[in-house]
N, C-alpha and C positions, 0 to 999 in steps of 0.2 A: 685446716678449714682456712676458708675465705672469711672475711670479716670484713662486709662494708659499711657497718652503722651498728653502733650500741642501743640495744632495744630490750623492753620487757621487763629485765632483773638489773637491780641494782643492789649495793651494799650499804647500810649506814650506822657507821659507830659514832656515840656520843661519849664525850669522857669528861667527867669532874674532876678540875686541878685535885691529884692529890688520891683520886680513886682507880676503880679498874674501867676499863670500856664495857658498853652496853650497848649492843645493836637494836635496830629500832626499824628497821627495813620491812618488817610486818606489819608495823602500824602507820607506813607512811603511802602515801599513793601516789603524791605528786611533791617534787622541788625545784623550786629557783634558786639559780644562784649567779645572780650578775657578777662582774669583777668590779665595780666602783668603777666611775667616771674617772681619767686621767687624761682630764683635759685642760684648756687654756682657752684666753679671751685675745684679742685684736686690738690693738691701740695703732689708729691713723697718724700716719706721720704726715711732715707738710711736703714731701714727695709724692704723693699722694699712694704712699706704701702702707705696708701694715707692719706692726711691731709685735713679736707672739709675747704673750704674759703667759706664764703656764701659773697653773692653783694646781692645788695639793689633792693627790687623788683622794676621793670620797671613800665614807666609811662604805662596807661592803652588807648588805641585810640581804638574809636568803629566808625563804620563806619556805615550810614546809607542811603540806595538809594530810590530813591522816585521821584515822579510827581508832580507837580506843575503848576498852569495857571498866578499865579502873584510871582512880587518880592521879596515881604514878606508879613507881616501882620500888617493889620490896626487895627481894635478895636475886641474886643470878645476874646473869648476862643478856636476859631479853628484855629492851622495854618493854612497859606495860602502858605506862600514861605518861602524861605531858606535867601538870602543876608541880613537878620535884623538880623540874628542872629551872624555875623562876623561885621558888620557894621550898625551904627545908621542910621534911617533913619524916613522921614514922617510915622503918622500913619492916615493919611485922601488920599481920593481921588484925581488925579493920586499920585500913588506912587513911590517916587523918593527915592533911596537910593546910596549914594556915597561912595567911598571905603574911610575911614579913620584909623585914628592912635588908636582908641578905643580899650580896651582888657577887655571886659563885661564879668563877672562869670557867669556860667551857674549850673541850676540844672536840672537831666534827669532822667526820671524815666519809667522803661519798665515793665509794668505787664501783668501778664495771670492770667484768675480768669473762673470758671465755673458760675459766676453771670452775665449772659448776658446782666442786667441793667446797671452793673458798664459802666461811659463813662468819667475816669480818674483814671492813675494810679497814684495820689497824692492823692485819698482820701481814707478814710478807707473803709473795706471789711464788707460785713453785717455777724453776727455770722452764721455758718454753711458756708459759703462760702470757696472754696478749691482756694488758688491764689499761686504766685509766684514773687516775686519783686526784681527787682535790681534797688538803686537807686546812681548815681554820682553826687557827688557835688564838686564845687569850681572848676569846668572845664572850657574848653574855647575852641568855634568852630574853628578852624584853618584853614577848606579849603569846600568849595562851589565849585566843578565842576560842571560843564553844561556839558552835550552832546548830540548830535543829529544826529538822522537815520533811516530810514525807516521803521525801525523793531521796534525801542523802543519810536521812537518820542524827546519828549526833557527830556531828563533824568537827575536828579540829583545825585551828588554823597559829601555825605558832612562828616566831618570828626570832632570827638570831642574828646578833649586830656583831660584828669585829673591823675593828680600826687594820686599816691593809699593814703597819708597820707599830713596831711599839715603840716607848720614846726613846730608845735606843737608834732606832731606824732601822731595828733588823723587823724582815718580812714574817709576819703572821699567817698569811697563805703562801700556799707553796700548790703547785700542778705537776703532776708528776703522771708517767706513761711506759708503757715499753711494749713492744713490737712483737716479742717471743724470742727475739736473740738471744739464743743460748749465753747462760751467763748474766745476762741484762734483767734483775729482777728487782722489783721495787721490796726496800726492805719495812719490817717491823715498825712500828710509830714508838714502841717503848712506852717507858712510864710519861707522862704528865702528872709534872709539878714543879 
């Protein structure tokens, strides 16, 4: 198969630290993943030149948009709602989620692949698969906004924020891909603890 671009389908897995991945692609219609500006400023010198002063890479804010018919996810591996990404809630019906002071860390993985049987962005790819995956670790869901209109129904906008590095300077963000070369597979993400 010749692949000119990724389109139509993607996998989205979200994992709360210490728990299992849940798949959210059935709820999400749009995702924006900026990389966080890695910029610099310039300082004029007396020779008429410029000296570059590098600035730290900015935090990364990812925006998800989608639809849900429940406030959160009860049991299982398929996401059903969003408010439990920011607040702790019950895991049985009826769901009840109250605002709280918790600041749980999450890993989020986005994958596009030519393997139509792949079900989770956190899983390994099969030999010969083409795939691209973005993995964000140690971030927090900072906002869940709901809006209602006749055109869009009840629509949600969710914000996930992650610093590019942890306090030791290790990367919190990884970008991966494989072109289908035999033996070149993306590994499963494993436990997030």
